[in-house]
VEXLUM-159030 format. One record per residue: x, y, z of N, C-alpha, C in turn; residue number from 0; residue in one letter. Coordinates in Angstrom, 3 decimals. Example, Ala and Ser with C-alpha at 12.3 -4.5 7.8 and 13.67 -1.06 7.14 Angstrom:
! VEXLUM-159030
R      n_X      n_Y      n_Z     ca_X     ca_Y     ca_Z      c_X      c_Y      c_Z   k r
R   13.190   -5.690    7.800   12.300   -4.500    7.800   13.200   -3.300    7.800   0 A
R   12.850   -2.250    7.080   13.670   -1.060    7.140   12.900    0.030    7.870   1 S
//
This chain:
! VEXLUM-159030
R      n_X      n_Y      n_Z     ca_X     ca_Y     ca_Z      c_X      c_Y      c_Z   k r
R   18.409    0.851  -10.244   17.169    0.129  -10.215   16.247    0.783  -11.224   0 M
R   15.673   -0.018  -12.086   14.747    0.499  -13.093   13.310    0.355  -12.623   1 T
R   12.587    1.451  -12.713   11.172    1.491  -12.374   10.417    1.732  -13.679   2 V
R    9.445    0.908  -13.966    8.690    1.062  -15.208    7.807    2.299  -15.168   3 W
R    7.791    3.052  -16.256    6.929    4.212  -16.405    7.557    5.484  -15.884   4 G
R    6.729    6.505  -15.797    7.202    7.832  -15.393    7.275    8.008  -13.884   5 T
R    6.566    7.150  -13.152    6.525    7.283  -11.694    5.418    8.191  -11.203   6 G
R    4.640    8.764  -12.120    3.597    9.708  -11.716    2.261    9.074  -11.306   7 T
R    1.925    7.862  -11.763    0.654    7.286  -11.307    0.630    7.153   -9.789   8 P
R   -0.565    7.195   -9.245   -0.747    7.150   -7.793   -1.389    5.816   -7.411   9 R
R   -0.940    5.284   -6.288   -1.473    4.013   -5.803   -1.778    4.111   -4.311  10 R
R   -2.690    3.256   -3.886   -3.079    3.154   -2.480   -2.596    1.805   -1.970  11 E
R   -2.048    1.776   -0.772   -1.569    0.537   -0.169   -2.179    0.385    1.215  12 F
R   -2.359   -0.867    1.623   -2.904   -1.161    2.934   -2.145   -2.345    3.508  13 L
R   -1.671   -2.209    4.721   -0.941   -3.290    5.388   -1.903   -4.422    5.704  14 F
R   -1.453   -5.644    5.514   -2.323   -6.813    5.661   -2.950   -6.915    7.056  15 V
R   -2.224   -6.549    8.091   -2.796   -6.591    9.441   -3.954   -5.602    9.583  16 D
R   -3.864   -4.474    8.885   -4.960   -3.514    8.901   -6.171   -4.055    8.150  17 D
R   -5.938   -4.792    7.083   -7.050   -5.434    6.375   -7.754   -6.432    7.287  18 L
R   -6.983   -7.250    7.985   -7.568   -8.218    8.909   -8.367   -7.500    9.994  19 A
R   -7.811   -6.408   10.523   -8.510   -5.629   11.540   -9.821   -5.060   10.991  20 D
R   -9.797   -4.585    9.748  -11.007   -4.043    9.131  -12.068   -5.128    8.968  21 A
R  -11.651   -6.329    8.608  -12.608   -7.436    8.460  -13.306   -7.745    9.779  22 C
R  -12.546   -7.793   10.864  -13.137   -8.041   12.183  -14.061   -6.886   12.557  23 V
R  -13.614   -5.662   12.307  -14.435   -4.477   12.610  -15.773   -4.550   11.879  24 F
R  -15.736   -4.907   10.599  -16.965   -4.994    9.803  -17.879   -6.086   10.350  25 V
R  -17.316   -7.226   10.702  -18.130   -8.306   11.262  -18.837   -7.878   12.551  26 L
R  -18.177   -7.037   13.317  -18.737   -6.600   14.600  -19.666   -5.392   14.487  27 E
R  -19.536   -4.585   13.415  -20.243   -3.311   13.373  -21.129   -3.078   12.154  28 H
R  -21.137   -3.974   11.200  -21.866   -3.699    9.958  -22.945   -4.745    9.720  29 Y
R  -24.154   -4.276    9.440  -25.252   -5.197    9.154  -25.871   -4.927    7.789  30 T
R  -25.303   -4.012    7.037  -25.847   -3.676    5.721  -25.612   -4.774    4.700  31 G
R  -26.181   -4.577    3.534  -26.055   -5.565    2.468  -25.126   -5.128    1.347  32 E
R  -24.845   -3.848    1.239  -23.955   -3.398    0.161  -22.501   -3.622    0.563  33 S
R  -21.661   -3.635   -0.435  -20.237   -3.890   -0.178  -19.586   -2.703    0.539  34 H
R  -18.467   -2.975    1.165  -17.635   -1.940    1.782  -16.235   -2.069    1.208  35 L
R  -15.679   -0.963    0.771  -14.289   -0.963    0.333  -13.394   -0.785    1.554  36 N
R  -12.257   -1.466    1.533  -11.274   -1.332    2.609   -9.997   -0.779    2.004  37 V
R   -9.642    0.411    2.397   -8.424    1.034    1.904   -7.869    1.990    2.931  38 G
R   -6.666    2.436    2.675   -6.016    3.371    3.596   -6.518    4.789    3.405  39 S
R   -7.024    5.080    2.210   -7.470    6.439    1.913   -6.332    7.371    1.563  40 G
R   -5.118    6.827    1.470   -3.947    7.654    1.160   -3.276    7.133   -0.100  41 Q
R   -2.871    8.065   -0.933   -2.201    7.721   -2.183   -0.742    8.137   -2.130  42 E
R    0.047    7.453   -2.935    1.456    7.804   -3.081    1.816    7.576   -4.551  43 V
R    2.655    8.440   -5.091    3.088    8.204   -6.468    4.016    6.990   -6.492  44 T
R    4.083    6.359   -7.639    4.984    5.212   -7.778    6.431    5.665   -7.555  45 I
R    6.762    6.890   -7.988    8.120    7.407   -7.759    8.411    7.520   -6.268  46 A
R    7.483    8.084   -5.506    7.694    8.219   -4.066    7.711    6.854   -3.382  47 D
R    6.898    5.927   -3.882    6.881    4.577   -3.338    8.229    3.889   -3.575  48 F
R    8.774    4.031   -4.761   10.081    3.449   -5.070   11.167    4.044   -4.176  49 A
R   11.120    5.350   -3.957   12.091    6.006   -3.078   11.929    5.523   -1.638  50 K
R   10.698    5.342   -1.213   10.437    4.851    0.141   10.994    3.438    0.316  51 L
R   10.754    2.571   -0.644   11.294    1.210   -0.583   12.817    1.256   -0.553  52 I
R   13.406    2.076   -1.412   14.874    2.191   -1.444   15.400    2.598   -0.068  53 A
R   14.731    3.544    0.574   15.154    3.976    1.903   15.019    2.880    2.942  54 G
R   13.925    2.146    2.894   13.683    1.077    3.869   14.718   -0.032    3.746  55 V
R   15.069   -0.385    2.519   16.013   -1.500    2.324   17.466   -1.044    2.283  56 V
R   17.687    0.271    2.336   19.052    0.784    2.349   19.703    0.863    0.980  57 G
R   18.909    0.904   -0.065   19.435    1.004   -1.427   19.934    2.421   -1.665  58 Y
R   21.210    2.552   -2.036   21.814    3.871   -2.236   21.999    4.214   -3.710  59 K
R   21.658    3.285   -4.588   21.841    3.506   -6.024   20.811    4.462   -6.597  60 G
R   20.861    4.572   -7.899   19.997    5.493   -8.616   18.713    4.783   -9.053  61 K
R   17.610    5.483   -9.000   16.351    4.992   -9.556   16.204    5.584  -10.954  62 L
R   16.002    4.727  -11.933   15.840    5.153  -13.318   14.413    4.829  -13.741  63 V
R   13.701    5.807  -14.255   12.338    5.602  -14.699   12.333    5.336  -16.193  64 F
R   11.912    4.138  -16.568   11.888    3.702  -17.960   10.574    4.149  -18.585  65 D
R   10.611    5.311  -19.220    9.398    5.892  -19.776    8.953    5.205  -21.062  66 T
R    9.729    4.222  -21.537    9.260    3.438  -22.680    8.210    2.422  -22.223  67 S
R    8.110    2.212  -20.925    7.096    1.314  -20.346    5.859    2.128  -19.988  68 R
R    4.712    1.514  -20.146    3.458    2.214  -19.863    3.286    2.468  -18.372  69 L
R    2.633    3.563  -18.057    2.322    3.914  -16.673    1.168    3.092  -16.110  70 D
R    0.254    2.686  -16.940   -0.949    2.026  -16.447   -1.957    3.057  -15.989  71 G
R   -2.900    2.620  -15.196   -3.957    3.498  -14.708   -3.353    4.647  -13.898  72 T
R   -3.751    5.892  -14.193   -3.151    7.030  -13.495   -3.395    7.038  -11.982  73 P
R   -4.530    6.464  -11.579   -4.889    6.557  -10.163   -5.692    5.327   -9.761  74 R
R   -5.340    4.746   -8.619   -6.096    3.621   -8.064   -6.318    3.895   -6.583  75 K
R   -7.480    4.450   -6.290   -7.832    4.801   -4.915   -9.265    4.350   -4.673  76 L
R   -9.451    3.529   -3.653  -10.791    3.075   -3.301  -11.556    4.163   -2.564  77 L
R  -12.858    4.147   -2.712  -13.707    5.011   -1.897  -14.066    4.213   -0.647  78 D
R  -13.325    4.426    0.408  -13.529    3.713    1.675  -14.333    4.545    2.666  79 S
R  -15.059    5.532    2.164  -15.745    6.475    3.053  -16.775    5.796    3.956  80 S
R  -17.479    4.780    3.464  -18.477    4.104    4.321  -17.811    3.519    5.567  81 K
R  -16.722    2.818    5.353  -16.008    2.190    6.467  -15.374    3.233    7.377  82 L
R  -14.781    4.246    6.793  -14.164    5.308    7.591  -15.206    6.060    8.395  83 L
R  -16.391    6.263    7.796  -17.476    6.939    8.515  -17.975    6.110    9.700  84 D
R  -17.772    4.803    9.633  -18.168    3.921   10.750  -17.160    3.987   11.894  85 M
R  -16.003    4.622   11.651  -15.015    4.791   12.710  -13.761    3.957   12.593  86 G
R  -13.669    3.109   11.563  -12.454    2.307   11.408  -11.363    3.139   10.745  87 W
R  -10.142    2.940   11.188   -8.975    3.597   10.586   -7.827    2.599   10.531  88 R
R   -7.041    2.624    9.458   -5.836    1.801    9.452   -4.849    2.331   10.483  89 P
R   -4.086    1.439   11.089   -3.140    1.842   12.142   -1.693    1.898   11.662  90 R
R   -1.428    1.283   10.526   -0.048    1.106   10.079    0.256    2.028    8.905  91 T
R    1.250    2.896    9.078    1.655    3.772    7.973    2.325    2.933    6.887  92 S
R    2.404    3.493    5.713    3.057    2.787    4.609    4.506    2.470    4.965  93 L
R    5.224    3.436    5.516    6.621    3.201    5.896    6.726    2.083    6.928  94 R
R    5.899    2.135    7.961    5.958    1.105    8.998    5.636   -0.274    8.421  95 E
R    4.643   -0.340    7.554    4.297   -1.618    6.935    5.446   -2.175    6.106  96 G
R    6.097   -1.308    5.351    7.252   -1.748    4.560    8.404   -2.185    5.468  97 L
R    8.654   -1.428    6.522    9.739   -1.781    7.450    9.472   -3.128    8.117  98 E
R    8.247   -3.341    8.546    7.906   -4.607    9.206    8.010   -5.773    8.230  99 R
R    7.515   -5.573    7.024    7.567   -6.636    6.019    9.011   -6.954    5.640 100 T
R    9.827   -5.936    5.453   11.231   -6.155    5.104   11.970   -6.868    6.235 101 Y
R   11.705   -6.484    7.470   12.341   -7.149    8.616   11.972   -8.634    8.649 102 A
R   10.712   -8.946    8.376   10.281  -10.347    8.340   10.963  -11.094    7.196 103 E
R   11.112  -10.434    6.064   11.792  -11.044    4.920   13.251  -11.346    5.263 104 F
R   13.935  -10.372    5.847   15.341  -10.548    6.224   15.477  -11.663    7.258 105 I
R   14.512  -11.781    8.147   14.537  -12.834    9.177   14.247  -14.217    8.590 106 A
R   13.906  -14.258    7.304   13.651  -15.538    6.656   12.222  -16.033    6.783 107 G
R   11.321  -15.144    7.164    9.936  -15.547    7.344    9.096  -15.447    6.071 108 N
R    9.685  -14.963    4.984    9.001  -14.910    3.683    9.907  -15.592    2.670 109 Y
R    9.283  -16.278    1.759   10.046  -16.882    0.667    9.547  -16.325   -0.638 110 R
R   10.449  -16.039   -1.530   10.094  -15.592   -2.868   10.193  -16.810   -3.766 111 V
R    9.104  -17.092   -4.464    9.130  -18.270   -5.341    9.206  -17.889   -6.785 112 S
//
C-alpha cells in the first residue's frame, strides 16, 4: 500500500458521533457569540494512522511511503480549549471509531461512489 509523503505530518480526527454530541452539548451549554472549535485534541502522524488502519482492516502487506509526493501541512490541530474547558470530551478513540466505521462498511451500510 502506498502512502503519499513521508508520513510525518500530524492530523487530528474526530468520530462523527462525537461531533454530533458536541453540537448538542454546545446548544445546551453555550450562549457566547464567538465560534467554538470541535476537535479531539489528539494528533497522530499519518504513518501511525496508516498503520492503525492496516491493523483494523487486517492488512498484512507493506506500507510504502512515496516521498516524491508532498507532505502537505505539517500539523493540523484545532484549538478546542474553549469547548474542553466547558467540560465536553470526545468519547470515541480513533481506533474505536475506525473499527466501528469499518464494521459498518463491511456490513454494507456505506457505499463508495
